[in-house]
DONUPA-68725 format. One record per atom (N, C-alpha, C): chain; residue in one letter; x, y, z; atom name; residue number from 1. Coordinates in steps of 0.1 Angstrom, whole numbers. Atoms other than C-alpha are relative to their C-alpha. Last residue first. Layout:
  mol  type      u      v      w  atom  seq
    A     a      X      Y      Z    CA  NUM
...
This chain:
  mol  type      u      v      w  atom  seq
    A     x      4    -14     -2     N  257
    A     x   1147   1133    573    CA  257
    A     x     12      8      7     C  257
    A     x      3     -7     13     N  256
    A     x   1160   1101    558    CA  256
    A     x     -3     15      2     C  256
    A     x    -12     -2      7     N  255
    A     x   1177   1090    590    CA  255
    A     x     -3      8    -13     C  255
    A     x     -7    -11     -7     N  254
    A     x   1145   1095    610    CA  254
    A     x     13      3     -7     C  254
    A     x      7    -13      3     N  253
    A     x   1125   1076    583    CA  253
    A     x      8     11      7     C  253
    A     x     -3     -3     14     N  252
    A     x   1150   1046    585    CA  252
    A     x     -6     14     -3     C  252
    A     x    -14     -4      1     N  251
    A     x   1148   1046    623    CA  251
    A     x      4      4    -14     C  251
    A     x     -1    -13     -6     N  250
    A     x   1110   1046    622    CA  250
    A     x     15      5      0     C  250
    A     x      6    -10     10     N  249
    A     x   1110   1017    597    CA  249
    A     x      1     14      6     C  249
    A     x    -10     -2     11     N  248
    A     x   1134    997    619    CA  248
    A     x     -5     11     -9     C  248
    A     x    -12     -7     -5     N  247
    A     x   1112   1002    650    CA  247
    A     x     10      3    -11     C  247
    A     x      5    -14     -1     N  246
    A     x   1081    992    630    CA  246
    A     x     12      8      5     C  246
    A     x      2     -6     14     N  245
    A     x   1099    960    618    CA  245
    A     x     -4     15      2     C  245
    A     x    -14     -3      5     N  244
    A     x   1111    952    654    CA  244
    A     x     -1      6    -14     C  244
    A     x     -5    -11     -7     N  243
    A     x   1075    955    666    CA  243
    A     x     14      4     -5     C  243
    A     x      6    -12      5     N  242
    A     x   1063    932    639    CA  242
    A     x      5     13      7     C  242
    A     x     -5     -3     14     N  241
    A     x   1089    906    648    CA  241
    A     x     -6     12     -6     C  241
    A     x    -13     -5     -1     N  240
    A     x   1080    909    685    CA  240
    A     x      6      3    -13     C  240
    A     x      1    -14     -4     N  239
    A     x   1043    905    677    CA  239
    A     x     14      6      2     C  239
    A     x      4     -8     11     N  238
    A     x   1050    873    658    CA  238
    A     x     -1     15      3     C  238
    A     x    -12      0      9     N  237
    A     x   1069    858    687    CA  237
    A     x     -3      9    -12     C  237
    A     x    -11     -7     -6     N  236
    A     x   1042    868    713    CA  236
    A     x     12      1    -10     C  236
    A     x      4    -12     -7     N  235
    A     x   1012    858    691    CA  235
    A     x     13      8      5     C  235
    A     x      9     -9      8     N  234
    A     x   1016    832    664    CA  234
    A     x     -4     13      7     C  234
    A     x     -6     -3     12     N  233
    A     x   1046    814    680    CA  233
    A     x     -8     11     -8     C  233
    A     x    -11    -10     -2     N  232
    A     x   1031    817    714    CA  232
    A     x      7      4    -13     C  232
    A     x      6    -13     -4     N  231
    A     x    998    800    703    CA  231
    A     x     11     10      2     C  231
    A     x      6     -5     12     N  230
    A     x   1016    771    685    CA  230
    A     x     -5     14      3     C  230
    A     x    -11     -4      9     N  229
    A     x   1037    766    716    CA  229
    A     x     -5      6    -13     C  229
    A     x     -5    -13     -6     N  228
    A     x   1006    765    738    CA  228
    A     x     11      6     -9     C  228
    A     x     11     -9      3     N  227
    A     x    991    737    716    CA  227
    A     x      5     14      5     C  227
    A     x     -1     -2     14     N  226
    A     x   1025    719    718    CA  226
    A     x    -11     10     -5     C  226
    A     x    -12     -8      3     N  225
    A     x   1026    723    755    CA  225
    A     x      1      3    -14     C  225
    A     x      4    -14     -3     N  224
    A     x    990    710    759    CA  224
    A     x     12     10     -3     C  224
    A     x     10     -4     10     N  223
    A     x   1000    678    741    CA  223
    A     x     -4     15      2     C  223
    A     x     -7     -2     13     N  222
    A     x   1031    676    763    CA  222
    A     x     -9      5    -11     C  222
    A     x     -7    -13     -2     N  221
    A     x   1010    680    795    CA  221
    A     x      7      4    -13     C  221
    A     x     10    -10      0     N  220
    A     x    987    652    784    CA  220
    A     x      6     14      1     C  220
    A     x      3     -5     14     N  219
    A     x   1016    630    774    CA  219
    A     x    -10     11      0     C  219
    A     x      7      9      9     N  218
    A     x   1030    626    809    CA  218
    A     x     -5      7    -13     C  218
    A     x     14     -3      3     N  217
    A     x   1056    643    831    CA  217
    A     x     -6    -10    -10     C  217
    A     x      3    -14     -4     N  216
    A     x   1090    640    847    CA  216
    A     x    -15      3     -2     C  216
    A     x     -1      0    -15     N  215
    A     x   1097    602    846    CA  215
    A     x     -5     14      5     C  215
    A     x     14      4     -5     N  214
    A     x   1085    602    809    CA  214
    A     x      0      0     16     C  214
    A     x     -3     10    -10     N  213
    A     x   1117    621    799    CA  213
    A     x    -13     -3      7     C  213
    A     x     -1     -4    -14     N  212
    A     x   1105    641    769    CA  212
    A     x      3    -12      9     C  212
    A     x     -3     12     -7     N  211
    A     x   1106    642    731    CA  211
    A     x      2      4     15     C  211
    A     x     -4     -3    -13     N  210
    A     x   1088    669    712    CA  210
    A     x      2    -13      8     C  210
    A     x     -1     12     -8     N  209
    A     x   1086    666    674    CA  209
    A     x      5      4     14     C  209
    A     x     -8     -1    -12     N  208
    A     x   1074    696    655    CA  208
    A     x     -1    -14      7     C  208
    A     x      2     12     -8     N  207
    A     x   1060    698    619    CA  207
    A     x     10      1     12     C  207
    A     x    -13      5     -3     N  206
    A     x   1057    733    604    CA  206
    A     x     -2    -12     10     C  206
    A     x      0     11    -10     N  205
    A     x   1026    747    587    CA  205
    A     x     14     -5      2     C  205
    A     x      5     -4    -13     N  204
    A     x   1021    780    569    CA  204
    A     x      0    -10     11     C  204
    A     x     14     -6      1     N  203
    A     x   1023    766    534    CA  203
    A     x     -5      4     14     C  203
    A     x      6      2     13     N  202
    A     x   1054    744    542    CA  202
    A     x    -14      6      1     C  202
    A     x     13     -7      0     N  201
    A     x   1079    752    570    CA  201
    A     x     -6     -1    -14     C  201
    A     x      1    -11      9     N  200
    A     x   1106    725    571    CA  200
    A     x    -14      7      0     C  200
    A     x     -2      3     14     N  199
    A     x   1109    703    601    CA  199
    A     x      0     13     -8     C  199
    A     x     10     -5     10     N  198
    A     x   1113    709    638    CA  198
    A     x      4     -3    -14     C  198
    A     x     -5      1     13     N  197
    A     x   1130    690    667    CA  197
    A     x    -11      6     -9     C  197
    A     x      9     -5     10     N  196
    A     x   1125    698    704    CA  196
    A     x      7     -2    -14     C  196
    A     x     -7     -2     12     N  195
    A     x   1142    677    731    CA  195
    A     x    -10      5    -11     C  195
    A     x      9     -4     11     N  194
    A     x   1132    678    767    CA  194
    A     x      8      3    -12     C  194
    A     x     12      7     -1     N  193
    A     x   1148    661    798    CA  193
    A     x    -10      2    -12     C  193
    A     x     14     -5     -4     N  192
    A     x   1171    651    785    CA  192
    A     x      1     13      7     C  192
    A     x      3      4    -13     N  191
    A     x   1205    633    784    CA  191
    A     x    -13      6      6     C  191
    A     x     -9     -7     -9     N  190
    A     x   1203    637    747    CA  190
    A     x     -2     -5     14     C  190
    A     x     -3      4    -14     N  189
    A     x   1188    616    719    CA  189
    A     x      9     10      7     C  189
    A     x    -14     -1     -5     N  188
    A     x   1172    628    687    CA  188
    A     x      1     -6     14     C  188
    A     x      3      4    -14     N  187
    A     x   1139    618    670    CA  187
    A     x     14     -2      6     C  187
    A     x    -11      4     -8     N  186
    A     x   1142    637    637    CA  186
    A     x     -4     -3     14     C  186
    A     x      5      0    -14     N  185
    A     x   1113    638    612    CA  185
    A     x     12     -5      9     C  185
    A     x     -4     12     -8     N  184
    A     x   1126    647    578    CA  184
    A     x     -5      2     14     C  184
    A     x     10      5     -9     N  183
    A     x   1125    674    551    CA  183
    A     x      4    -13      8     C  183
    A     x     11      7      6     N  182
    A     x   1156    689    536    CA  182
    A     x    -10     -5     10     C  182
    A     x     -4      8     11     N  181
    A     x   1191    701    544    CA  181
    A     x    -11     -9     -6     C  181
    A     x     -9     -7      9     N  180
    A     x   1183    731    566    CA  180
    A     x      5     -9    -12     C  180
    A     x      8     -7     10     N  179
    A     x   1154    712    581    CA  179
    A     x      8      8    -10     C  179
    A     x     -7      3     12     N  178
    A     x   1177    688    599    CA  178
    A     x     -7      8    -12     C  178
    A     x      8      0     12     N  177
    A     x   1168    701    633    CA  177
    A     x      8     -4    -12     C  177
    A     x     -8      5     12     N  176
    A     x   1179    702    669    CA  176
    A     x     -9     -1    -12     C  176
    A     x      7     -2     13     N  175
    A     x   1168    719    701    CA  175
    A     x      9     -5    -11     C  175
    A     x     -9      0     12     N  174
    A     x   1176    709    737    CA  174
    A     x     -8      2    -12     C  174
    A     x      5      6     12     N  173
    A     x   1159    716    770    CA  173
    A     x      9      2    -11     C  173
    A     x     13      5     -4     N  172
    A     x   1168    724    807    CA  172
    A     x     -8     -6    -13     C  172
    A     x     11     -8      2     N  171
    A     x   1205    729    801    CA  171
    A     x    -13     -7      4     C  171
    A     x      9      5     11     N  170
    A     x   1231    702    796    CA  170
    A     x    -12      9     -2     C  170
    A     x     -6      9     11     N  169
    A     x   1262    711    816    CA  169
    A     x     -9     -1    -12     C  169
    A     x    -12     -7      5     N  168
    A     x   1250    741    838    CA  168
    A     x      6     -8    -12     C  168
    A     x      4    -12      7     N  167
    A     x   1216    726    843    CA  167
    A     x     11      7     -7     C  167
    A     x      7      5     12     N  166
    A     x   1231    692    852    CA  166
    A     x     -5     12     -8     C  166
    A     x    -11      3     10     N  165
    A     x   1255    710    876    CA  165
    A     x     -7     -5    -13     C  165
    A     x     -6    -12      4     N  164
    A     x   1226    724    896    CA  164
    A     x     10     -1    -11     C  164
    A     x      9     -9      6     N  163
    A     x   1207    692    897    CA  163
    A     x      6     13     -5     C  163
    A     x      3    -11     -9     N  162
    A     x   1236    669    905    CA  162
    A     x     -9     10     -8     C  162
    A     x      7      4    -12     N  161
    A     x   1235    635    888    CA  161
    A     x     -2     11     10     C  161
    A     x     13      6      2     N  160
    A     x   1242    642    851    CA  160
    A     x     -7     -2     13     C  160
    A     x      9     -8      8     N  159
    A     x   1270    667    854    CA  159
    A     x    -13     -6     -1     C  159
    A     x      4    -12     -8     N  158
    A     x   1287    649    883    CA  158
    A     x    -10      8     -8     C  158
    A     x      8      4    -11     N  157
    A     x   1286    616    864    CA  157
    A     x     -4     12      8     C  157
    A     x     13      3      5     N  156
    A     x   1299    633    832    CA  156
    A     x    -10     -5     12     C  156
    A     x      6    -13      4     N  155
    A     x   1328    648    850    CA  155
    A     x    -14     -2     -5     C  155
    A     x      4     -7    -13     N  154
    A     x   1336    615    867    CA  154
    A     x     -7     13     -3     C  154
    A     x     11      7     -6     N  153
    A     x   1335    596    834    CA  153
    A     x     -5      7     12     C  153
    A     x     12     -3      9     N  152
    A     x   1358    621    818    CA  152
    A     x    -13     -6      6     C  152
    A     x      4    -13     -3     N  151
    A     x   1382    617    847    CA  151
    A     x    -12      5     -8     C  151
    A     x      5     -1    -13     N  150
    A     x   1383    580    842    CA  150
    A     x     -5     13      5     C  150
    A     x     13      6     -1     N  149
    A     x   1386    583    804    CA  149
    A     x     -5      0     14     C  149
    A     x     -1     15     -1     N  148
    A     x   1415    607    804    CA  148
    A     x    -13     -6      3     C  148
    A     x     -4      6    -13     N  147
    A     x   1404    643    796    CA  147
    A     x      2    -15     -1     C  147
    A     x    -14      4      1     N  146
    A     x   1402    654    760    CA  146
    A     x      5     -6     13     C  146
    A     x     -1     12      7     N  145
    A     x   1364    654    761    CA  145
    A     x     14     -5     -2     C  145
    A     x      4     11     -8     N  144
    A     x   1364    680    788    CA  144
    A     x      2    -14     -6     C  144
    A     x    -10      1    -11     N  143
    A     x   1384    704    767    CA  143
    A     x     -3    -12      9     C  143
    A     x    -12      6      6     N  142
    A     x   1362    698    737    CA  142
    A     x     11     -2     10     C  142
    A     x      4     14      3     N  141
    A     x   1330    705    757    CA  141
    A     x     13     -7     -5     C  141
    A     x      1      8    -12     N  140
    A     x   1345    736    773    CA  140
    A     x     -3    -14     -3     C  140
    A     x    -13      1     -6     N  139
    A     x   1357    751    740    CA  139
    A     x     -1     -9     12     C  139
    A     x     -8     10      7     N  138
    A     x   1324    744    723    CA  138
    A     x     13     -3      7     C  138
    A     x      7     13     -3     N  137
    A     x   1304    763    750    CA  137
    A     x      8    -12     -7     C  137
    A     x     -3      5    -13     N  136
    A     x   1329    792    749    CA  136
    A     x     -6    -14      3     C  136
    A     x     13      2     -5     N  135
    A     x   1328    797    711    CA  135
    A     x      1     -7     14     C  135
    A     x      5    -12     -5     N  134
    A     x   1361    812    701    CA  134
    A     x    -14     -1      6     C  134
    A     x     -7     -3    -13     N  133
    A     x   1379    778    698    CA  133
    A     x     -6     14      6     C  133
    A     x      5      9    -11     N  132
    A     x   1354    767    672    CA  132
    A     x      5      4     13     C  132
    A     x     -9     11     -3     N  131
    A     x   1362    797    649    CA  131
    A     x     -4     -8     12     C  131
    A     x    -12     -4     -7     N  130
    A     x   1330    818    645    CA  130
    A     x     10    -13      0     C  130
    A     x    -10     -6      9     N  129
    A     x   1304    808    619    CA  129
    A     x     13      3      6     C  129
    A     x     -1      6     13     N  128
    A     x   1278    785    634    CA  128
    A     x     12      4     -8     C  128
    A     x     -4     14     -2     N  127
    A     x   1283    794    671    CA  127
    A     x      1     -7    -14     C  127
    A     x    -14      0     -5     N  126
    A     x   1282    831    662    CA  126
    A     x      5    -14      1     C  126
    A     x     -8     -3     11     N  125
    A     x   1250    825    642    CA  125
    A     x     15      0      3     C  125
    A     x      0     12      8     N  124
    A     x   1234    809    672    CA  124
    A     x      9      2    -12     C  124
    A     x     -8     10     -7     N  123
    A     x   1244    838    695    CA  123
    A     x      1    -13     -8     C  123
    A     x    -14     -3      1     N  122
    A     x   1232    863    669    CA  122
    A     x      9    -10      7     C  122
    A     x     -4      3     13     N  121
    A     x   1198    846    667    CA  121
    A     x     15      3     -2     C  121
    A     x     -1     15      1     N  120
    A     x   1194    847    704    CA  120
    A     x      5     -4    -13     C  120
    A     x    -11      4     -8     N  119
    A     x   1202    884    704    CA  119
    A     x      2    -15      0     C  119
    A     x    -13     -4      8     N  118
    A     x   1179    892    675    CA  118
    A     x     12     -5      8     C  118
    A     x     -3     10     10     N  117
    A     x   1151    873    693    CA  117
    A     x     13      3     -7     C  117
    A     x      6     -3     13     N  116
    A     x   1154    896    723    CA  116
    A     x      3    -11    -10     C  116
    A     x     -8     -6     10     N  115
    A     x   1163    878    755    CA  115
    A     x     -7      4    -12     C  115
    A     x     -2    -14     -4     N  114
    A     x   1141    872    786    CA  114
    A     x      9      7    -10     C  114
    A     x     13     -7     -1     N  113
    A     x   1126    839    774    CA  113
    A     x      2     14      3     C  113
    A     x      4     -5     13     N  112
    A     x   1161    828    763    CA  112
    A     x    -13      7      0     C  112
    A     x     12     -9     -1     N  111
    A     x   1172    826    800    CA  111
    A     x     -4      5    -14     C  111
    A     x      7     -1    -13     N  110
    A     x   1206    809    793    CA  110
    A     x    -11     11     -1     C  110
    A     x      6    -13     -1     N  109
    A     x   1218    800    758    CA  109
    A     x     -9      0     13     C  109
    A     x      9     -2    -11     N  108
    A     x   1241    770    753    CA  108
    A     x     -4     14      1     C  108
    A     x     -1    -14     -5     N  107
    A     x   1257    760    720    CA  107
    A     x    -11      2     11     C  107
    A     x     11     -7     -6     N  106
    A     x   1262    723    716    CA  106
    A     x      3     14      4     C  106
    A     x     -4     -6    -12     N  105
    A     x   1285    707    690    CA  105
    A     x    -11      8      7     C  105
    A     x     10     -8     -7     N  104
    A     x   1277    684    661    CA  104
    A     x      5      4     14     C  104
    A     x      4      4    -14     N  103
    A     x   1303    670    638    CA  103
    A     x    -11      9      5     C  103
    A     x     13     -5     -4     N  102
    A     x   1316    669    602    CA  102
    A     x     -3     -4     14     C  102
    A     x     10     11     -3     N  101
    A     x   1353    661    600    CA  101
    A     x    -13      7      4     C  101
    A     x      5      7     12     N  100
    A     x   1379    683    583    CA  100
    A     x    -11    -10      2     C  100
    A     x    -11      7      6     N   99
    A     x   1397    693    615    CA   99
    A     x     -5     -9    -12     C   99
    A     x    -12     -1     -8     N   98
    A     x   1364    703    630    CA   98
    A     x     11     -9     -5     C   98
    A     x    -10      9      5     N   97
    A     x   1334    709    608    CA   97
    A     x     13      3      8     C   97
    A     x    -13     -7      3     N   96
    A     x   1303    723    624    CA   96
    A     x      9    -10     -7     C   96
    A     x     -8      7      9     N   95
    A     x   1266    715    628    CA   95
    A     x     13      7     -3     C   95
    A     x     -6     -8     11     N   94
    A     x   1252    732    659    CA   94
    A     x      9     -9     -9     C   94
    A     x     -9      8      8     N   93
    A     x   1228    714    683    CA   93
    A     x      5      8    -12     C   93
    A     x      3      1     14     N   92
    A     x   1212    740    705    CA   92
    A     x     11     -8     -7     C   92
    A     x    -11      5      7     N   91
    A     x   1211    738    743    CA   91
    A     x     -3     -3    -14     C   91
    A     x      1      8     12     N   90
    A     x   1186    760    760    CA   90
    A     x     13     -5     -5     C   90
    A     x    -13      0      7     N   89
    A     x   1186    770    796    CA   89
    A     x     -1     -8    -12     C   89
    A     x     -4     10     11     N   88
    A     x   1152    778    811    CA   88
    A     x     14      3     -4     C   88
    A     x      1     -5     13     N   87
    A     x   1145    797    844    CA   87
    A     x      5    -11    -10     C   87
    A     x      8    -12      0     N   86
    A     x   1140    790    881    CA   86
    A     x     -2      6    -14     C   86
    A     x     -8    -12      3     N   85
    A     x   1150    754    877    CA   85
    A     x     -8     12      0     C   85
    A     x      7    -11      8     N   84
    A     x   1131    726    894    CA   84
    A     x      9     12     -2     C   84
    A     x     -7    -13     -3     N   83
    A     x   1151    696    905    CA   83
    A     x     -6     10     -9     C   83
    A     x      1    -11     10     N   82
    A     x   1133    663    908    CA   82
    A     x      7     12      4     C   82
    A     x     10    -10     -3     N   81
    A     x   1143    632    928    CA   81
    A     x     -1     10    -12     C   81
    A     x      8     -4     11     N   80
    A     x   1165    602    931    CA   80
    A     x    -11     10      3     C   80
    A     x     10     11      2     N   79
    A     x   1189    603    960    CA   79
    A     x     -9      5    -12     C   79
    A     x     -5     11     -8     N   78
    A     x   1221    624    967    CA   78
    A     x    -10    -12      0     C   78
    A     x     -9     -2    -11     N   77
    A     x   1222    624    937    CA   77
    A     x     -6     12      8     C   77
    A     x     -1     12     -8     N   76
    A     x   1199    607    911    CA   76
    A     x      8      2     13     C   76
    A     x    -14      2     -5     N   75
    A     x   1185    637    892    CA   75
    A     x      1    -12      9     C   75
    A     x     -1     12     -8     N   74
    A     x   1154    642    870    CA   74
    A     x     14     -3      4     C   74
    A     x     -9     10      3     N   73
    A     x   1152    678    858    CA   73
    A     x     -2    -12      9     C   73
    A     x     -3     10    -10     N   72
    A     x   1123    702    858    CA   72
    A     x     10    -10     -5     C   72
    A     x    -13     -5     -5     N   71
    A     x   1120    734    837    CA   71
    A     x      5    -10     11     C   71
    A     x     -8     -2     11     N   70
    A     x   1091    721    816    CA   70
    A     x     14      5      3     C   70
    A     x     -4     13      5     N   69
    A     x   1074    709    847    CA   69
    A     x     10      0    -11     C   69
    A     x    -12      4     -7     N   68
    A     x   1074    745    860    CA   68
    A     x      5    -14     -4     C   68
    A     x      2     14     -3     N   67
    A     x   1049    756    833    CA   67
    A     x     13     -6      7     C   67
    A     x     13      1     -7     N   66
    A     x   1045    794    830    CA   66
    A     x     -3    -15      4     C   66
    A     x      1    -10    -11     N   65
    A     x   1081    801    820    CA   65
    A     x    -12     -1      9     C   65
    A     x     -5      5    -13     N   64
    A     x   1082    769    801    CA   64
    A     x      0      9     11     C   64
    A     x     10     10     -5     N   63
    A     x   1059    783    774    CA   63
    A     x      5     -5     13     C   63
    A     x     12     -7     -5     N   62
    A     x   1082    813    771    CA   62
    A     x    -11     -9      5     C   62
    A     x     -3     -6    -13     N   61
    A     x   1112    791    769    CA   61
    A     x    -11      8      6     C   61
    A     x      1     10    -10     N   60
    A     x   1096    771    741    CA   60
    A     x      3      5     14     C   60
    A     x     14      4     -2     N   59
    A     x   1090    802    721    CA   59
    A     x     -2    -10     11     C   59
    A     x      7    -10     -9     N   58
    A     x   1125    816    727    CA   58
    A     x    -15     -4      2     C   58
    A     x     -6      0    -14     N   57
    A     x   1142    784    715    CA   57
    A     x     -7     10      9     C   57
    A     x      5     11     -9     N   56
    A     x   1117    779    687    CA   56
    A     x      6      0     13     C   56
    A     x     15     -2     -3     N   55
    A     x   1123    814    672    CA   55
    A     x     -5    -11      9     C   55
    A     x      2    -11    -10     N   54
    A     x   1161    812    675    CA   54
    A     x    -15      1      4     C   54
    A     x     -5      5    -13     N   53
    A     x   1161    778    657    CA   53
    A     x     -2     11     11     C   53
    A     x     10      7     -7     N   52
    A     x   1138    792    630    CA   52
    A     x      5     -6     13     C   52
    A     x      1     14      4     N   51
    A     x   1163    818    620    CA   51
    A     x    -11     -7      8     C   51
    A     x     -9      9     -7     N   50
    A     x   1157    855    627    CA   50
    A     x     -3    -14     -5     C   50
    A     x      8     11     -6     N   49
    A     x   1141    877    600    CA   49
    A     x     10     -9      7     C   49
    A     x    -11     10     -2     N   48
    A     x   1162    909    594    CA   48
    A     x     -7    -12      7     C   48
    A     x    -12     -5      7     N   47
    A     x   1138    935    580    CA   47
    A     x     11    -10      1     C   47
    A     x    -11     -5     -9     N   46
    A     x   1108    915    591    CA   46
    A     x     12      4     -8     C   46
    A     x     -1    -15      0     N   45
    A     x   1079    913    567    CA   45
    A     x     11      5      8     C   45
    A     x     -3     -5     14     N   44
    A     x   1084    876    559    CA   44
    A     x      1     15     -1     C   44
    A     x    -14      3      3     N   43
    A     x   1087    868    596    CA   43
    A     x      3      5    -14     C   43
    A     x     -7    -10     -8     N   42
    A     x   1053    885    604    CA   42
    A     x     15     -2     -3     C   42
    A     x      2    -14      6     N   41
    A     x   1037    865    576    CA   41
    A     x      8     10      7     C   41
    A     x     -7      0     14     N   40
    A     x   1053    832    587    CA   40
    A     x     -2     14     -6     C   40
    A     x    -15     -1     -2     N   39
    A     x   1043    839    624    CA   39
    A     x      7      1    -14     C   39
    A     x     -2    -13     -5     N   38
    A     x   1006    844    614    CA   38
    A     x     15      3      2     C   38
    A     x      2     -9     11     N   37
    A     x   1007    812    593    CA   37
    A     x      2     15      5     C   37
    A     x     -8    -12     -4     N   36
    A     x   1022    791    621    CA   36
    A     x     -1     11    -11     C   36
    A     x      4    -10      9     N   35
    A     x    998    761    621    CA   35
    A     x      7     13      4     C   35
    A     x      5    -12     -6     N   34
    A     x   1017    734    640    CA   34
    A     x     -3     10    -11     C   34
    A     x     -2    -12      9     N   33
    A     x   1021    699    627    CA   33
    A     x     -6     12      7     C   33
    A     x     13     -7      4     N   32
    A     x   1023    674    656    CA   32
    A     x      4     11    -10     C   32
    A     x     -2     -8     12     N   31
    A     x   1048    648    669    CA   31
    A     x    -13      6     -4     C   31
    A     x     13     -5      5     N   30
    A     x   1048    634    704    CA   30
    A     x      3      9    -12     C   30
    A     x      1    -10     10     N   29
    A     x   1078    613    716    CA   29
    A     x    -15      4     -3     C   29
    A     x     12      2      8     N   28
    A     x   1086    593    747    CA   28
    A     x     -2     12     -9     C   28
    A     x      6    -10      9     N   27
    A     x   1121    590    762    CA   27
    A     x    -13     -4     -6     C   27
    A     x     12      6      6     N   26
    A     x   1129    567    791    CA   26
    A     x     -7     11     -8     C   26
    A     x     11     -9     -1     N   25
    A     x   1165    580    797    CA   25
    A     x    -12     -5     -7     C   25
    A     x     10      4    -10     N   24
    A     x   1188    551    803    CA   24
    A     x    -11     10      2     C   24
    A     x      5     13      2     N   23
    A     x   1209    554    771    CA   23
    A     x    -11     -4     10     C   23
    A     x     15      0      3     N   22
    A     x   1213    591    771    CA   22
    A     x     -6    -13      0     C   22
    A     x      8     -6    -11     N   21
    A     x   1246    593    790    CA   21
    A     x    -15      0     -3     C   21
    A     x     -1      9    -12     N   20
    A     x   1262    567    766    CA   20
    A     x     -9      6     12     C   20
    A     x      9     12      3     N   19
    A     x   1249    587    736    CA   19
    A     x      0     -9     12     C   19
    A     x     13     -5      0     N   18
    A     x   1266    619    749    CA   18
    A     x    -10    -11     -1     C   18
    A     x      3     -3    -14     N   17
    A     x   1298    601    756    CA   17
    A     x    -14      4      2     C   17
    A     x      1     13     -7     N   16
    A     x   1298    587    721    CA   16
    A     x     -3      2     14     C   16
    A     x     13      6      4     N   15
    A     x   1290    622    707    CA   15
    A     x     -2    -14      7     C   15
    A     x     10     -7     -8     N   14
    A     x   1320    636    727    CA   14
    A     x    -14     -6     -3     C   14
    A     x     -1      5    -14     N   13
    A     x   1342    609    713    CA   13
    A     x    -10      7      8     C   13
    A     x      8     12      0     N   12
    A     x   1330    619    678    CA   12
    A     x      1     -7     14     C   12
    A     x     14     -3      2     N   11
    A     x   1342    655    684    CA   11
    A     x     -9    -13      0     C   11
    A     x      6     -6    -12     N   10
    A     x   1375    643    699    CA   10
    A     x    -15      3     -2     C   10
    A     x     -3    -14     -2     N    9
    A     x   1383    619    670    CA    9
    A     x     -7      6     12     C    9
    A     x     12     -8     -2     N    8
    A     x   1381    582    674    CA    8
    A     x      4     14      2     C    8
    A     x      2     -5    -14     N    7
    A     x   1413    567    660    CA    7
    A     x    -13      8      1     C    7
    A     x     -1    -15     -2     N    6
    A     x   1410    549    627    CA    6
    A     x     -2      3     14     C    6
    A     x      3     -4    -13     N    5
    A     x   1417    512    618    CA    5
    A     x      2     15      1     C    5
    A     x    -10     -9     -5     N    4
    A     x   1416    505    581    CA    4
    A     x     -5      5     14     C    4
    A     x      4    -14      0     N    3
    A     x   1399    475    567    CA    3
    A     x     11      9      5     C    3
    A     x     -9     -9     -7     N    2
    A     x   1409    440    557    CA    2
    A     x     -5     14     -2     C    2
    A     x     -3    -12      8     N    1
    A     x   1382    416    547    CA    1
    A     x      8     10      9     C    1
């Protein structure tokens, strides 16, 4: 059967490189529904509710702030070992269209635990809506993917095997979801070490899948992490949303008077 040969586009070439880098990561998954009723109520009352991606990015970073293993990378150079980061760096998968082709590009957000939810949400929205060349993380990825194959392999090797550079290239955890287009449990791949995926919120419950590099930690810590994540969503994150609403109401009253 005769088909049509097509050149691999730059965005798809990036995904191919990403999958190649993810092949030898011993990922294990744990899925659990989280009760987020308090958060849902606080979000419903917010004047400008942030998206779920921003909420999960900050919540996981807050959990990781008190748990060094969630900020730890496995690196191979100069010899195999662990590299603990002082703070989290999130990488969010953003669906975009480049030259008429659907693709996924990574937006990077440093120290999300120290940023307001509104700021994290604005950075994610900017990555979704701004021209691709105006998003720094996208621009760097596409520029690197345009390199000749030997140079590209070298860049990926440095990014994967040096602790400091691995944090700069790939962050300490990734976030992805298909909830915007319907229900489904997504078990994604990245170079690691932690990948969070969330589903649709239904009656105060949202399903979460947490995948992790088994070389770094075991299932007991991940189970506790999901329990702690549920707690943070319903306390610190919900409290920030309520505080933002009170501040907005005070500002409206001040303008009215």
